[in-house]
C-alpha positions as CSV (number, residue, x, y, z in Angstrom):
1,M,0.0,0.0,0.0
2,K,1.0,3.6,-0.5
3,C,1.6,6.0,2.3
4,E,-1.4,8.2,1.4
5,H,-3.8,5.2,1.6
6,V,-2.4,4.1,4.9
7,Q,-2.7,7.6,6.3
8,E,-6.3,7.8,5.2
9,L,-7.0,4.6,7.2
10,F,-5.6,5.9,10.5
11,P,-9.1,6.4,12.1
12,E,-10.2,2.9,11.1
13,L,-6.9,1.4,12.4
14,L,-7.6,2.9,15.8
15,S,-11.2,1.7,16.0
16,R,-10.7,-1.7,14.4
17,P,-7.1,-2.8,14.7
18,D,-7.5,-6.2,12.9
19,A,-9.4,-4.8,9.9
20,F,-6.5,-3.8,7.6
21,P,-3.6,-6.2,7.6
22,E,-1.9,-4.6,4.6
23,A,-1.9,-1.3,6.4
24,R,-0.4,-2.9,9.5
25,E,2.3,-4.5,7.4
26,H,3.0,-1.1,5.8
27,L,3.4,0.5,9.3
28,K,5.9,-2.1,10.3
29,H,8.2,-1.2,7.3
30,C,7.6,2.6,6.9
31,A,9.1,4.8,9.6
32,S,7.4,8.0,8.6
33,C,3.9,6.4,8.6
34,R,4.7,4.8,11.9
35,T,5.7,8.1,13.4
36,L,2.5,9.8,12.0
37,F,0.4,7.0,13.3
38,S,1.8,7.3,16.8
39,L,1.2,11.0,16.7
40,F,-2.4,10.4,15.5
41,R,-2.9,7.9,18.3
42,G,-1.7,10.5,20.9
43,L,-4.2,13.0,19.5
44,D,-7.0,10.5,19.8
45,S,-6.3,9.7,23.5
46,D,-7.3,11.9,26.4
47,E,-4.0,11.9,28.2
48,P,-1.1,14.1,26.8
49,A,1.4,12.3,24.7
50,Q,5.0,12.0,25.9
51,Y,7.2,11.9,22.8
52,L,10.3,13.5,24.4
53,T,12.2,12.5,27.5
54,D,12.3,14.9,30.4
55,A,15.9,15.8,29.8
56,T,15.3,16.6,26.1
57,R,12.2,18.6,26.9
58,E,14.1,20.7,29.5
59,E,17.0,21.2,27.0
60,N,14.6,22.3,24.3
61,C,12.9,24.8,26.7
62,R,16.3,26.2,27.7
63,K,17.2,26.7,24.0
64,I,13.9,28.3,23.3
65,Y,14.2,30.7,26.3
66,K,17.7,31.6,25.3
67,K,16.6,32.4,21.7
68,M,13.7,34.4,23.0
69,H,16.0,36.4,25.2
70,R,18.4,37.1,22.3
71,H,15.4,38.2,20.2
72,D,14.2,40.5,22.9
73,I,17.7,42.1,23.2
74,F,17.9,42.4,19.4
75,V,14.4,44.1,19.2
76,F,15.3,46.4,22.1
77,T,18.6,47.4,20.4
78,R,16.9,48.0,17.1
79,R,14.3,50.2,18.7
80,V,16.9,52.2,20.6
81,T,18.9,52.7,17.5
82,G,15.9,53.8,15.5
83,V,14.9,56.4,18.2
84,A,18.5,57.6,18.3
85,A,18.7,58.0,14.6
86,L,15.4,59.9,14.5
87,F,16.6,62.2,17.3
88,L,19.9,62.9,15.4
89,I,17.9,63.7,12.3
90,V,15.7,66.2,14.2
91,L,18.7,67.6,16.0
92,F,20.7,68.2,12.8
93,S,17.7,69.7,11.0
94,V,17.1,72.2,13.8
95,F,20.7,73.2,14.3
96,R,21.8,72.8,10.7
97,V,25.1,74.4,9.9
98,N,24.9,76.6,6.8
99,T,28.2,76.1,5.0
100,G,27.3,78.2,2.0
101,T,27.2,82.0,1.8
102,A,23.9,83.8,2.5
103,P,22.3,85.2,-0.6
104,T,22.4,88.9,-1.1
105,L,19.5,91.0,-2.0
106,A,20.8,91.2,-5.6
107,D,20.7,87.4,-5.9
108,I,17.0,87.2,-5.1
109,P,14.7,87.7,-8.2
110,D,12.3,90.6,-8.2
111,E,9.3,88.3,-8.4
112,V,10.3,86.6,-5.1
113,L,10.8,89.9,-3.4
114,Y,7.5,91.1,-4.7
115,F,5.6,88.0,-3.5
116,E,7.3,88.1,-0.1
117,S,6.7,91.8,0.6
118,D,3.7,94.1,0.7
119,M,5.3,96.4,-1.8
120,E,4.4,96.8,-5.5
121,I,6.9,96.5,-8.3
122,A,7.5,99.9,-9.7
123,G,6.8,100.1,-13.4
124,E,9.1,101.5,-16.0
125,P,9.5,105.3,-15.4
126,V,8.0,107.4,-18.1
127,I,10.5,110.1,-19.1
128,D,9.8,112.8,-21.6
129,E,12.3,112.9,-24.4
130,E,12.6,116.6,-24.2
131,A,13.3,116.4,-20.4
132,V,16.1,114.0,-21.1
133,I,17.7,116.3,-23.7
134,E,17.4,119.3,-21.4
135,Y,19.0,117.3,-18.5
136,L,21.9,116.1,-20.7
137,A,22.5,119.6,-22.0
138,Q,22.7,121.0,-18.5
139,N,24.9,118.3,-17.0
140,E,27.1,116.9,-19.7
141,P,29.9,118.4,-21.9
142,I,28.9,119.1,-25.5
143,E,31.6,116.8,-26.8
144,Y,29.7,113.7,-25.4
145,L,26.4,114.9,-26.6
146,G,27.5,115.2,-30.3
147,A,27.6,111.4,-30.7
148,L,24.0,111.0,-29.4
149,F,22.4,113.2,-32.1
């Protein structure tokens, strides 16, 4: 018989032990089915199954507790590291050192200055052409004015 067929017969093997001789023969030769059948028999009974010796059970518990303790330490360390990293990021963003030079007023475009202030951008001044000629005639030497006209 195949393992799958024998495993399907586990409930009948418990209730009627003499009913399936081929399955009993398979259990004698197949270690994995024999182990599964013993587990199945332990599940069917009301008393807890004892598959491990007391020394093995204690050793397993000791190993599990040791791994749990290591895991707790690892999780605690990871959380502390995360909080410290977050604190450093906040600290550096608050007390950031500006290594570049501060921009001058000439570096800031007029549109930005306009939007960030309550002032209005002054339009192009309207100057009368005759007023310009009169100003130049009064304040500039005639040698310079000859090239303009």
